[in-house]
C-alpha positions as CSV (number, residue, x, y, z in Angstrom):
1,X,85.9,-22.3,60.9
2,X,85.2,-18.6,61.1
3,X,82.2,-16.8,59.5
4,X,83.4,-13.8,57.5
5,X,81.5,-11.4,55.4
6,X,82.8,-9.8,52.2
7,X,81.4,-7.1,50.0
8,X,81.5,-7.5,46.2
9,X,81.4,-4.8,43.5
10,X,82.0,-4.3,39.8
11,X,81.4,-1.5,37.4
12,X,83.3,-2.5,34.3
13,X,82.5,-5.2,31.7
14,X,80.0,-7.9,32.5
15,X,79.5,-7.0,36.1
16,X,77.4,-10.0,37.1
17,X,79.6,-12.5,35.4
18,X,82.7,-11.1,37.1
19,X,81.1,-11.2,40.5
20,X,79.8,-14.8,39.9
21,X,83.3,-15.8,38.8
22,X,84.9,-14.2,41.9
23,X,82.4,-16.2,44.1
24,X,83.2,-19.4,42.1
25,X,86.9,-19.0,42.6
26,X,86.5,-18.3,46.3
27,X,84.3,-21.3,46.8
28,X,86.8,-23.5,44.9
29,X,89.4,-22.7,47.5
30,X,89.5,-25.6,50.0
31,X,89.9,-23.1,52.9
32,X,86.8,-21.1,51.9
33,X,83.2,-22.0,51.6
34,X,80.7,-19.5,50.2
35,X,77.7,-20.1,52.5
36,X,75.3,-17.4,51.2
37,X,75.1,-14.5,48.8
38,X,72.8,-11.6,49.0
39,X,70.8,-10.3,46.1
40,X,72.7,-8.0,43.7
41,X,72.1,-4.3,43.7
42,X,72.7,-1.7,41.0
43,X,74.1,1.3,42.8
44,X,75.5,4.8,42.2
45,X,79.3,5.1,42.6
46,X,80.7,6.6,45.8
47,X,83.7,8.9,45.9
48,X,84.4,9.3,42.2
49,X,80.9,9.8,40.8
50,X,81.9,10.2,37.1
51,X,82.0,6.5,36.3
52,X,79.7,3.6,35.5
53,X,77.1,2.3,38.0
54,X,78.2,-0.6,40.3
55,X,76.7,-4.0,40.8
56,X,77.1,-4.8,44.5
57,X,76.4,-7.7,46.8
58,X,77.7,-9.3,50.0
59,X,78.6,-12.9,50.8
60,X,78.9,-15.0,53.9
61,X,82.0,-17.2,54.0
62,X,83.1,-19.9,56.3
63,X,86.9,-20.1,56.3
64,X,89.8,-21.7,58.1
65,X,92.1,-18.8,56.9
66,X,93.3,-16.1,59.3
67,X,92.2,-12.6,58.4
68,X,95.4,-11.6,56.5
69,X,95.3,-14.9,54.6
70,X,91.7,-14.3,53.6
71,X,92.5,-10.8,52.5
72,X,95.4,-12.2,50.4
73,X,93.0,-14.6,48.7
74,X,90.5,-11.8,48.0
75,X,93.2,-9.7,46.4
76,X,94.5,-12.7,44.4
77,X,91.0,-13.2,43.0
78,X,90.7,-9.5,42.1
79,X,94.1,-9.7,40.2
80,X,93.0,-12.9,38.4
81,X,89.9,-11.1,37.2
82,X,91.8,-8.1,35.9
83,X,91.7,-5.7,38.9
84,X,94.4,-3.1,38.6
85,X,94.9,-1.3,41.9
86,X,97.4,1.3,40.4
87,X,94.5,3.5,39.2
88,X,92.4,6.1,40.9
89,X,91.2,5.2,44.4
90,X,87.4,4.5,44.2
91,X,87.7,4.6,40.5
92,X,86.2,2.1,38.0
93,X,87.1,-1.6,38.5
94,X,86.4,-5.0,37.1
95,X,85.9,-6.5,40.6
96,X,86.2,-5.3,44.2
97,X,86.3,-7.7,47.1
98,X,86.3,-6.2,50.6
99,X,86.7,-8.1,53.8
100,X,83.9,-6.5,55.9
101,X,83.7,-8.7,59.0
102,X,85.7,-11.6,60.3
103,X,84.0,-13.4,63.1
104,X,84.0,-11.2,66.2
105,X,87.4,-9.8,65.4
106,X,88.3,-6.1,65.6
107,X,91.6,-5.5,63.9
108,X,93.5,-2.4,63.0
109,X,96.8,-3.5,61.5
110,X,98.9,-2.3,58.5
111,X,96.9,-3.3,55.4
112,X,93.9,-4.6,57.2
113,X,91.1,-3.0,59.3
114,X,88.2,-5.2,60.3
115,X,85.3,-4.3,60.5
116,X,85.8,-2.5,57.2
117,X,86.4,1.2,58.2
118,X,83.6,2.6,56.0
119,X,81.1,-0.2,56.5
120,X,78.8,1.9,58.6
121,X,78.6,4.7,56.0
122,X,77.5,2.5,53.0
123,X,73.9,1.5,52.5
124,X,75.1,-0.7,49.6
125,X,77.1,-2.7,52.1
126,X,74.7,-2.6,55.1
127,X,71.6,-3.7,53.2
128,X,73.1,-6.9,51.7
129,X,74.7,-7.8,55.0
130,X,71.3,-7.5,56.8
131,X,69.7,-9.6,54.1
132,X,72.2,-12.3,54.9
133,X,71.8,-12.0,58.7
134,X,69.2,-9.5,60.1
135,X,70.7,-9.9,63.6
136,X,74.3,-9.1,62.6
137,X,76.3,-7.0,65.1
138,X,79.7,-5.4,65.0
139,X,82.5,-6.6,67.4
140,X,81.7,-3.5,69.5
141,X,78.1,-4.7,70.0
142,X,76.4,-2.2,67.6
143,X,73.7,-3.8,65.5
144,X,74.0,-3.2,61.8
145,X,70.2,-2.7,61.7
146,X,70.7,0.3,63.9
147,X,73.4,1.7,61.7
148,X,71.0,1.5,58.7
149,X,68.1,2.9,60.7
150,X,65.9,-0.1,59.9
151,X,63.0,-1.0,62.1
152,X,62.8,-4.3,63.8
153,X,61.2,-7.1,61.8
154,X,57.4,-7.1,62.3
155,X,57.4,-3.5,63.7
């Protein structure tokens, strides 16, 4: 089993219900176990700012799937919950599931880059990840805490 981390977001419809359903569907997959989920955060949109606010979270998964297989499962859950990827990039969406980290893997392949290429730029991703694992590091050894600029616990 490999520990993977995903980001979750929604800004259309019942945001919380859609994210809960995405997590339920992932956990129902015999090759995926949802181990932990961060708190949910109401956030401003990034990129296209003229759209509803997002509800974001992160989840830790244990999976026997390879990275591309896990990505395929994430995309299938998005489609099942009404995600239409033909619209504007970074536009409104019912659900968005991003593969952020996959074990210690660093991949840059067609259709899949892990760690997620914009992970280090997004507080709405870094904060929930650190909530799940305050000692989390990227495959290159950088600590997520340092990317966020957070002090050490107790300091």
